[in-house]
C-alpha positions in Angstrom: 26.5 -48.2 156.3 27.7 -45.2 157.7 26.9 -41.0 156.1 29.0 -38.6 158.2 28.2 -34.8 156.9 26.4 -32.0 159.2 22.5 -32.4 159.3 20.1 -29.8 157.3 18.5 -29.0 160.8 20.9 -27.7 162.5 24.5 -27.9 161.2 26.1 -30.1 163.8 28.7 -32.8 162.2 27.1 -36.5 162.6 27.4 -39.8 162.3 24.0 -41.5 160.4 24.6 -45.4 161.3 22.2 -47.6 158.6 20.9 -50.7 159.4 18.3 -53.3 157.3 17.2 -50.0 155.7 16.6 -48.2 158.3 18.7 -45.5 160.8 20.4 -47.4 163.7 21.2 -44.2 165.1 22.9 -40.6 164.5 25.9 -39.9 166.5 28.1 -36.3 166.5 31.1 -36.1 165.8 33.9 -33.7 166.3 36.6 -33.2 164.4 39.8 -31.6 165.2 39.7 -29.7 162.0 36.9 -27.3 160.7 34.0 -29.0 159.5 32.7 -25.6 157.0 33.3 -27.5 154.0 31.2 -30.3 155.2 28.5 -32.0 152.7 24.7 -31.6 154.7 22.8 -34.8 155.3 18.6 -34.7 154.9 16.0 -36.5 154.6 15.3 -37.4 150.9 13.2 -35.6 148.5 9.6 -36.4 147.8 7.7 -34.7 145.1 3.9 -35.3 145.2 4.1 -34.1 140.6 6.3 -36.2 138.0 5.1 -36.1 134.9 7.6 -38.3 133.5 11.8 -38.3 132.3 13.4 -37.6 129.0 10.8 -37.6 126.7 8.6 -40.1 128.6 5.2 -39.5 130.5 3.5 -41.9 133.0 -0.1 -40.8 131.2 1.2 -42.7 127.8 -0.8 -45.2 125.7 0.9 -48.6 125.9 3.7 -47.6 128.4 5.4 -50.7 130.1 7.0 -51.7 133.3 11.0 -51.4 131.6 9.0 -47.8 130.9 8.1 -47.0 133.8 11.7 -47.6 135.6 13.8 -46.6 133.7 11.7 -43.2 133.9 12.0 -43.2 137.5 15.6 -44.0 138.2 16.7 -40.7 136.9 15.1 -38.8 139.8 17.9 -40.3 142.2 19.9 -38.4 141.0 18.0 -35.2 142.2 17.8 -36.4 145.5 14.3 -37.6 144.9 13.6 -40.5 147.1 9.7 -40.8 146.7 7.4 -39.2 144.7 4.1 -39.7 142.9 4.0 -40.6 139.4 1.8 -37.8 137.4 -0.7 -38.6 134.9 -2.3 -35.1 133.9 -5.8 -35.0 131.3 -6.3 -37.9 129.2 -8.4 -40.3 127.1 -9.7 -43.4 129.1 -6.8 -45.8 127.5 -3.7 -43.7 128.2 -4.6 -43.1 131.8 -5.5 -47.2 132.4 -2.3 -48.1 130.7 -0.1 -45.8 132.2 -1.7 -46.9 135.7 -1.6 -50.3 134.7 2.1 -50.2 133.5 3.5 -48.1 137.4 1.5 -51.2 139.1 3.4 -53.8 137.7 6.7 -51.9 137.2 6.4 -51.4 141.5 4.9 -55.8 141.6 8.2 -56.4 139.7 11.1 -54.2 141.3 10.7 -53.3 145.4 12.8 -50.5 145.1 10.3 -49.0 142.6 7.6 -49.3 144.9 9.4 -47.9 148.0 10.0 -44.4 145.5 6.6 -44.4 144.7 4.4 -43.8 147.2 1.3 -43.0 145.6 0.3 -42.0 142.0 -1.1 -38.3 141.4 -4.1 -38.1 138.7 -4.4 -34.5 137.5 -7.3 -34.0 135.4 -9.1 -35.0 133.8 -11.4 -33.0 136.0 -10.5 -29.8 135.4 -11.8 -27.0 133.8 -12.1 -26.5 129.9 -11.7 -22.6 130.4 -7.8 -21.3 128.4 -5.8 -20.3 130.6 -7.1 -22.8 133.9 -6.7 -25.8 132.0 -3.6 -25.0 130.9 -1.4 -27.3 128.7 -4.2 -30.1 129.6 -5.7 -31.1 125.6 -9.4 -29.8 125.8 -10.6 -32.5 124.1 -10.2 -34.9 126.8 -11.4 -32.6 129.5 -14.7 -34.0 130.9 -17.3 -34.4 134.0 -16.1 -35.9 137.2 -16.3 -39.7 137.0 -16.7 -42.0 140.0 -17.0 -45.0 137.8 -14.1 -44.0 135.8 -12.0 -43.3 138.9 -12.5 -46.5 140.3 -11.7 -48.6 137.0 -8.5 -46.4 136.7 -7.4 -47.2 141.3 -8.2 -51.2 140.0 -5.8 -50.3 137.2 -3.3 -49.1 139.3 -3.7 -51.4 142.6 -5.1 -48.9 144.5 -2.0 -46.5 144.2 -4.1 -43.1 143.4 -3.5 -41.9 146.4 -4.3 -37.3 145.1 -6.5 -36.2 142.6 -6.3 -32.7 141.0 -9.7 -31.4 139.9 -11.9 -28.2 140.0 -14.6 -27.7 141.8 -16.8 -26.3 139.2 -17.3 -29.4 137.0 -20.2 -31.9 136.9 -20.2 -34.0 140.3 -17.1 -32.5 141.8 -18.8 -32.5 144.9 -20.0 -36.0 145.1 -16.3 -37.2 144.0 -14.5 -35.4 146.6 -16.8 -36.9 149.3 -16.4 -40.3 147.6 -12.5 -40.0 147.4 -11.5 -38.5 150.8 -14.0 -41.0 152.7 -11.6 -43.9 150.6 -8.4 -42.1 151.7 -7.8 -40.0 148.1 -6.3 -36.6 148.7 -8.2 -34.1 147.0 -6.3 -31.2 145.5 -7.9 -28.1 143.6 -6.2 -26.9 140.6 -6.6 -26.2 137.1 -10.1 -23.9 138.2 -11.6 -21.1 137.2 -14.1 -21.9 140.6 -15.7 -19.0 142.2 -15.9 -18.7 146.0 -18.2 -20.2 147.0 -17.4 -23.5 144.7 -13.6 -23.6 146.3 -15.5 -23.7 149.5 -17.9 -25.8 149.0 -14.6 -28.4 148.2 -12.9 -27.9 150.9 -16.1 -28.6 153.2 -16.2 -31.3 151.6 -12.8 -32.1 152.4 -10.3 -30.9 150.0 -7.0 -30.2 151.5 -4.3 -28.8 149.4 -4.3 -26.5 146.2 -1.8 -27.6 142.9 0.2 -25.3 141.9 -1.2 -22.2 143.2 -0.7 -19.3 140.8 -0.5 -21.9 137.9 -3.1 -22.9 135.7 -4.9 -19.7 135.6 -6.2 -17.2 133.5 -3.7 -14.5 132.3 -5.7 -11.6 133.7 -8.1 -12.3 136.3 -10.5 -9.8 138.4 -8.5 -8.3 140.6 -10.8 -9.6 144.1 -12.7 -12.1 144.7 -10.5 -14.7 142.9 -10.0 -18.0 142.6 -6.3 -17.2 143.3 -7.2 -15.1 146.6 -9.8 -17.5 147.8 -7.4 -20.5 147.7 -4.7 -18.4 149.0 -6.8 -17.1 152.6 -8.3 -20.4 153.2 -6.0 -21.5 156.4 -7.2 -25.4 156.0 -5.7 -25.4 152.2 -2.2 -26.2 151.8 -0.4 -25.4 149.2 2.0 -26.8 146.5 3.8 -24.2 144.1 6.3 -24.6 141.0 9.2 -22.7 142.4 11.6 -23.7 139.4 12.3 -19.8 138.6 10.2 -19.5 135.3 6.4 -20.6 136.5 6.4 -18.1 139.6 7.9 -14.6 140.0 9.8 -14.2 143.5 7.2 -11.4 144.4 4.8 -14.2 144.3 6.5 -17.5 145.6 7.6 -15.1 148.6 3.9 -13.6 149.0 2.5 -17.3 149.3 4.9 -18.3 151.4 4.4 -15.2 154.2 1.0 -15.8 154.0 0.4 -19.9 154.5 3.7 -20.1 156.2 6.7 -22.8 155.0 4.7 -25.6 157.1 2.0 -25.1 154.6 3.5 -25.1 151.8 5.2 -27.8 149.5 7.8 -28.0 146.5 7.3 -29.6 143.5 9.2 -29.8 140.2 6.3 -31.2 138.2 8.7 -32.1 135.9 7.5 -32.7 132.0 8.1 -35.7 130.1 10.4 -33.6 128.2 12.9 -33.3 131.0 16.4 -34.1 130.3 15.8 -33.3 126.5 17.5 -30.7 124.9 16.1 -27.6 123.4 14.0 -28.5 120.3 10.2 -29.4 119.7 8.7 -31.8 120.3 4.7 -33.9 119.8 3.0 -34.9 122.7 -0.9 -36.0 122.1 -1.6 -34.1 118.8 0.4 -31.1 120.6 3.1 -29.6 120.1 5.6 -28.4 122.8 8.9 -26.4 122.9 12.0 -26.9 125.2 13.3 -23.5 124.9 17.6 -23.1 125.5 17.2 -20.8 128.2 15.5 -24.1 130.4 11.7 -23.5 130.4 9.2 -25.7 128.3 6.3 -24.1 127.0 3.7 -24.1 123.7 5.4 -24.4 120.7 5.2 -20.8 119.2 5.2 -19.0 122.3 7.0 -18.0 125.6 4.2 -17.2 127.7 2.1 -20.7 128.3 4.0 -23.0 130.1 3.7 -27.3 129.7 5.8 -28.4 133.3 9.1 -27.6 134.5 12.4 -29.0 132.9 13.8 -29.0 136.2 13.9 -31.2 139.2 12.9 -30.8 143.1 16.8 -29.7 143.8 16.2 -26.3 142.1 13.3 -26.2 143.6 14.4 -26.1 146.8 17.8 -24.2 146.5 15.1 -21.2 144.4 12.6 -21.0 147.4 15.4 -20.3 149.8 16.8 -18.0 147.6 13.6 -16.4 146.9 12.4 -16.4 150.2 15.0 -16.5 152.9 13.6 -19.5 155.1 16.0 -22.0 155.8 17.6 -25.2 154.6 15.8 -26.8 157.1 12.3 -25.1 156.4 13.2 -25.5 152.6 14.2 -29.5 152.7 11.5 -30.1 154.8 8.6 -28.2 152.6 10.0 -30.9 149.3 10.6 -33.8 151.7 8.4 -34.1 154.9 5.7 -32.0 154.4 4.6 -33.7 151.2 4.3 -36.9 153.0 2.8 -35.8 155.6 0.1 -34.6 153.5 -0.2 -38.1 152.1 -0.1 -39.8 155.7 3.2 -41.1 154.3 6.0 -42.2 156.4 7.7 -39.4 158.1 11.2 -39.4 157.5 13.3 -37.8 159.9 17.4 -37.7 160.8 16.5 -40.2 164.0 16.8 -43.8 164.9 14.7 -45.9 163.5 13.4 -43.9 160.5 13.4 -45.4 157.0 16.7 -44.7 155.2 15.6 -42.2 152.5 18.8 -39.8 152.9 20.6 -37.1 150.4 24.1 -36.0 151.1 25.3 -32.7 149.5 26.7 -29.0 149.4 25.1 -26.0 148.6 26.0 -22.4 149.6 23.7 -19.1 149.8 23.1 -17.9 146.3 23.6 -21.1 143.9 21.1 -22.0 141.7 20.4 -25.8 142.6 21.9 -28.3 145.7 25.0 -30.0 144.7 23.5 -34.1 145.4 26.3 -36.2 146.3 25.0 -39.0 147.3 21.1 -40.4 147.3 20.6 -43.4 149.4 16.7 -45.0 149.8 15.5 -47.7 151.9 19.3 -48.0 153.1 20.7 -48.9 149.6 23.2 -46.1 147.7 21.4 -45.4 144.8 23.1 -42.3 143.3 25.9 -40.6 143.8 28.8 -42.4 146.6 29.0 -41.9 150.2 33.1 -41.3 150.9 34.4 -39.6 154.2 33.7 -35.9 154.0 
């Protein structure tokens, strides 16, 4: 397979040759006509936090491998070649069933095993307070439990690579140390922790803030507070949900300017209701609403969000438009940086790298990237690769 287009990082027109799932060469091409209308080529996106799609959640009790596969596949259309299926706060049984189904899907289909770079357990070891808890069900919030986690890790086949927890919950520090020793990345999120508790979590090994600025009280102390404490700690990278609804542009700019684009990871945090038509839906005893203008909220109001209804291609475009970072920086925030955080293979436009590539069109000001082709491990998974 050969793909021609402009490099996302330099704009140089190139031809990428792929053999046996790897990039065999990246060669410059110089056509006589202008290349200003050529599409871009970039590494595929890697989203750390995707909860489901089309009405299916990865934390559903009784989830099957077939449902996992049908939930994963639509993400290729948005340029996502790797992701972390995310299971949110639930009772033990739905979590066990979800991780088991993901393991079975990966064992059944090689493409799914390569797409699922790891699993993300978001909760249930989080704050029980309204606001920091977000849309997670209060009844299932509980102290950090290493024995429970090891059972879930076994069900997943060792695939849980990221855990979001609140440092203030009972047992959190011991859990963090044990998880880090086992190669699991710990993120701070859905927390009302003090500065001292956040610092202790970082000392124990936490390395990420999960969707900073969300999963928080509506009103907090001016300073100090748990957002400032995480924003100001250089040892923490941060993920943000930049779908146009979760954070205002001024906050996105502040986070990117403070942390720097090399320390900010873009996630869509797509809800299991992403891709569903507007209306009200029930899940785990709660009522959620997909609004006509895009947001997904707890039913009956517009302020408390319950995950996103868009994917990573929208977040990349929004970040460029809001902050002025380059196309290369935004794509890396959604691809290379998540991979490096979890210690996964870093995909670059370079000979020998895994052929996870997207080709897309984008113009400044557009609200999403127009993905025209997605290649995962050298196989075309979405769209087409034609002569530009």
